[in-house]
Structure formats: C-alpha cells, structure tokens
C-alpha positions as CSV (number, residue, x, y, z in Angstrom):
1,M,-147.6,-101.7,49.0
2,I,-144.0,-100.5,49.4
3,G,-143.4,-98.3,52.5
4,K,-143.0,-94.6,51.9
5,H,-139.6,-94.5,53.7
6,I,-138.3,-97.4,51.5
7,E,-139.6,-95.7,48.3
8,G,-138.2,-92.4,49.4
9,F,-134.8,-93.9,49.9
10,L,-134.7,-95.8,46.6
11,F,-136.1,-92.8,44.7
12,E,-134.1,-90.1,46.5
13,N,-131.9,-89.6,43.5
14,P,-133.7,-90.8,40.4
15,S,-130.6,-90.1,38.2
16,E,-128.9,-93.1,39.9
17,L,-131.7,-95.3,38.5
18,M,-132.3,-94.0,35.0
19,L,-129.8,-93.8,32.2
20,E,-130.7,-90.9,30.1
21,A,-131.7,-91.3,26.4
22,S,-128.5,-89.5,25.2
23,C,-126.4,-92.3,26.9
24,V,-128.5,-95.3,25.5
25,A,-127.6,-97.1,22.3
26,T,-130.7,-97.1,20.0
27,V,-131.6,-97.8,16.4
28,G,-134.2,-96.3,14.2
29,T,-137.2,-98.2,12.7
30,E,-135.9,-97.5,9.2
31,N,-132.4,-98.8,9.9
32,T,-131.3,-102.1,8.3
33,L,-130.9,-105.2,10.3
34,L,-127.2,-105.0,9.5
35,H,-127.0,-101.6,11.1
36,A,-128.8,-102.9,14.2
37,L,-126.5,-105.9,14.3
38,M,-123.4,-103.7,14.2
39,V,-124.8,-101.4,17.0
40,L,-125.7,-104.4,19.2
41,S,-122.3,-106.0,18.7
42,S,-120.5,-102.8,19.5
43,V,-122.3,-102.0,22.7
44,G,-122.4,-105.6,23.9
45,Y,-126.1,-105.6,25.0
46,S,-128.6,-108.3,24.2
47,S,-131.3,-105.8,23.0
48,I,-131.7,-102.1,22.4
49,P,-134.6,-99.7,22.0
50,V,-136.0,-98.8,18.6
51,L,-137.1,-95.2,18.0
52,N,-138.9,-93.6,15.1
53,S,-137.7,-90.3,13.5
54,K,-139.5,-88.3,16.2
55,G,-137.7,-90.0,19.0
56,Q,-140.7,-92.0,20.1
57,L,-140.2,-95.6,21.4
58,K,-141.6,-98.1,18.9
59,G,-140.0,-101.4,20.1
60,I,-136.8,-103.2,20.9
61,I,-134.5,-105.3,18.8
62,S,-132.3,-108.2,19.9
63,L,-129.7,-110.3,18.3
64,A,-132.1,-113.3,18.3
65,M,-134.7,-111.2,16.5
66,I,-132.2,-110.2,13.9
67,I,-131.1,-113.8,13.3
68,N,-134.7,-115.0,13.1
69,G,-135.5,-112.1,10.8
70,V,-133.2,-113.4,8.1
71,K,-134.2,-117.0,8.4
72,D,-136.1,-118.6,5.5
73,T,-137.9,-121.8,5.9
74,E,-134.8,-123.9,6.6
75,N,-131.8,-121.7,6.0
76,Y,-130.5,-118.2,6.7
77,N,-130.5,-115.6,4.0
78,W,-127.7,-113.3,5.1
79,E,-128.2,-110.9,2.2
80,Q,-131.4,-109.8,3.9
81,L,-129.4,-108.2,6.7
82,S,-128.8,-105.2,4.4
83,E,-132.2,-105.3,2.9
84,R,-134.7,-105.7,5.7
85,Q,-135.6,-102.9,8.1
86,V,-135.6,-103.0,11.9
87,K,-139.3,-102.3,12.0
88,E,-140.0,-105.6,10.2
89,T,-138.4,-107.8,13.0
90,M,-138.5,-105.7,16.2
91,K,-140.7,-106.5,19.2
92,E,-143.4,-103.9,19.3
93,D,-144.8,-102.4,22.5
94,P,-142.0,-103.4,24.9
95,A,-142.3,-103.0,28.7
96,R,-142.3,-99.3,29.4
97,I,-142.8,-96.9,32.2
98,T,-143.4,-93.1,32.5
99,P,-141.6,-90.9,35.0
100,D,-144.6,-91.0,37.4
101,A,-144.5,-94.8,37.6
102,E,-144.9,-96.4,41.0
103,L,-141.8,-98.2,42.4
104,E,-143.9,-101.4,42.9
105,D,-144.8,-101.4,39.2
106,I,-141.1,-100.9,38.2
107,L,-140.0,-103.8,40.5
108,H,-142.6,-106.1,39.1
109,L,-141.6,-105.4,35.5
110,L,-137.9,-105.7,36.2
111,V,-138.5,-109.3,37.4
112,D,-138.9,-110.3,33.8
113,E,-137.0,-107.6,31.9
114,N,-133.3,-106.6,32.0
115,Y,-134.3,-103.0,31.5
116,L,-137.4,-100.8,31.2
117,C,-137.8,-98.1,28.6
118,C,-139.0,-94.8,30.1
119,T,-141.1,-92.5,27.9
120,D,-143.1,-89.3,28.5
121,H,-146.9,-89.4,28.0
122,N,-146.5,-88.8,24.3
123,G,-144.2,-91.8,23.8
124,K,-140.9,-89.8,23.5
125,F,-138.0,-91.9,24.7
126,I,-136.4,-90.5,27.9
127,G,-134.1,-93.3,28.9
128,I,-134.0,-96.7,30.6
129,I,-134.0,-98.2,34.1
130,T,-131.9,-101.3,34.3
131,R,-132.3,-104.2,36.6
132,K,-128.6,-103.8,37.5
133,A,-129.1,-100.1,38.6
134,M,-132.2,-101.2,40.7
135,F,-130.2,-104.0,42.4
136,K,-127.4,-101.5,43.1
137,K,-129.9,-99.2,44.8
138,I,-131.5,-102.0,46.7
139,N,-128.0,-103.2,47.9
140,Q,-127.3,-99.6,49.0
141,F,-130.6,-99.6,50.8
142,A,-129.8,-102.8,52.6
143,H,-126.5,-101.5,53.8
144,Q,-127.3,-97.8,54.6
145,F,-131.0,-97.6,55.6
146,E,-130.4,-98.0,59.3
147,I,-127.5,-95.6,59.2
148,T,-129.6,-92.8,57.6
149,H,-133.0,-93.6,59.2
150,E,-133.9,-94.2,62.8
151,V,-135.5,-97.6,63.2
152,E,-137.3,-98.5,66.4
153,P,-139.2,-101.6,67.5
154,R,-143.0,-101.3,67.5
155,N,-144.9,-101.0,70.8
156,G,-142.5,-102.6,73.2
157,E,-141.0,-105.1,70.8
158,N,-137.4,-106.1,71.5
159,N,-135.0,-106.8,68.7
160,N,-135.5,-110.5,68.9
161,E,-139.3,-110.7,68.8
162,I,-141.9,-109.3,66.5
163,N,-145.4,-108.8,67.8
164,R,-148.0,-108.1,65.1
165,D,-151.7,-107.9,64.8
166,D,-153.5,-109.9,62.1
167,V,-154.5,-107.3,59.5
168,T,-157.8,-109.0,58.7
169,T,-159.0,-109.7,62.3
170,G,-157.1,-107.2,64.4
171,K,-156.2,-110.1,66.9
172,P,-152.6,-110.3,68.1
173,L,-150.4,-112.9,66.3
174,T,-148.0,-115.1,68.2
175,P,-144.7,-113.4,68.6
176,V,-142.0,-114.6,66.3
177,R,-138.4,-114.8,67.3
178,V,-136.2,-113.2,64.7
179,D,-132.9,-115.0,64.2
180,T,-130.2,-113.3,62.2
181,R,-128.3,-115.8,60.1
182,S,-125.8,-115.5,57.4
183,A,-126.8,-116.3,53.8
184,Q,-124.4,-119.2,53.8
185,T,-126.2,-120.7,56.8
186,V,-129.6,-120.2,55.3
187,F,-128.6,-121.8,52.0
188,R,-126.8,-124.7,53.8
189,S,-129.9,-125.4,55.8
190,T,-132.1,-125.7,52.6
191,W,-129.8,-128.1,50.8
C-alpha cells in the first residue's frame, strides 16, 4: 500500500500526469492501415489508441501490428495497407484505467506499458498517462518531498538508524544502520 502522503504528492496536480484526449494522436477503427501508418510516422510514437465513432477506446495499433497485418504466408502484400481497416489488426482491450484508479494499480500497469489509456466508466477516451510523465513526477517527489513535507524519525530514531517492529509478531526488529551512498557507489559495488 502506498502511503497517503506520497500518493497525495504524486496526485496533487493530476494534469501533470494525464495528457488529455484532445492532445493525443488517435485513429479510428474504420481508418485504413495506411492512415494509421501515416499518423504513427508523423507523431513518432510506437503505438496509439484506436477509438470508435463515439470516442470510445477500442484498442491500440502499433507499427508492428500494421506490418504483420499486411503479411501473407511468406511475403508482405503492401496493397492491403489501403484496403484493410485498423479494427482488423489492432490489439483489443489494451491496459486502461479510470479516473478513480489507485496509484498502486497505475504504477503496476506502467511497469509493462509505455502509457495507459484513461477512459470514463462508459469507455469514452479521456487521455493517457505515460510512463515518462510518471517518472518525472517520481523524480520531482524524490527531490522535493522533504522540502514541502516535514519528515521526522519515528519514536526516538536518529537519522542513521531505523528501529521497526515486525508487522506480523509485533516484536522489535534489530536496528538497521542506514548508509547514504551515491548511485555510482552502489552500482560499482554490485559489479
């Protein structure tokens, strides 16, 4: 479970995390693969959301899906680019969230996805949350949290020692000395 102060910091301005639908490149289910290819190449993304005529999220389409969509048994039939529709090759039911999604769920999904499509409860596309935007926010958190929030040691702890009770038994754990080391030092010690 993510702490309420951390979640509050990361979600204090949701507009920093979500890119609204009007700013996201999308294609329609009825568009041709050629149209999707042109949109993908013009925006430079690896995949984009696919919407139906009502603005509901129906899937995502990527360059690889388009190329595989025109492949015959052994060769590529490039004429199919202008004949086949996006709905024939798109990935249906992509990872998605709703505006009331928990931060923990968003983080788990972003481990495997570059972005998450956000929809309302009727499936209408609202926007995306990108892994990049989340990392920016986490980076901001790492640099500013102690400036904007008062952090105090627990029950007599000093800054170099952590005393905690075992959650399952309630017995005190052995204090652990906390050493602050640079990332370079940590990585060098693991090589």
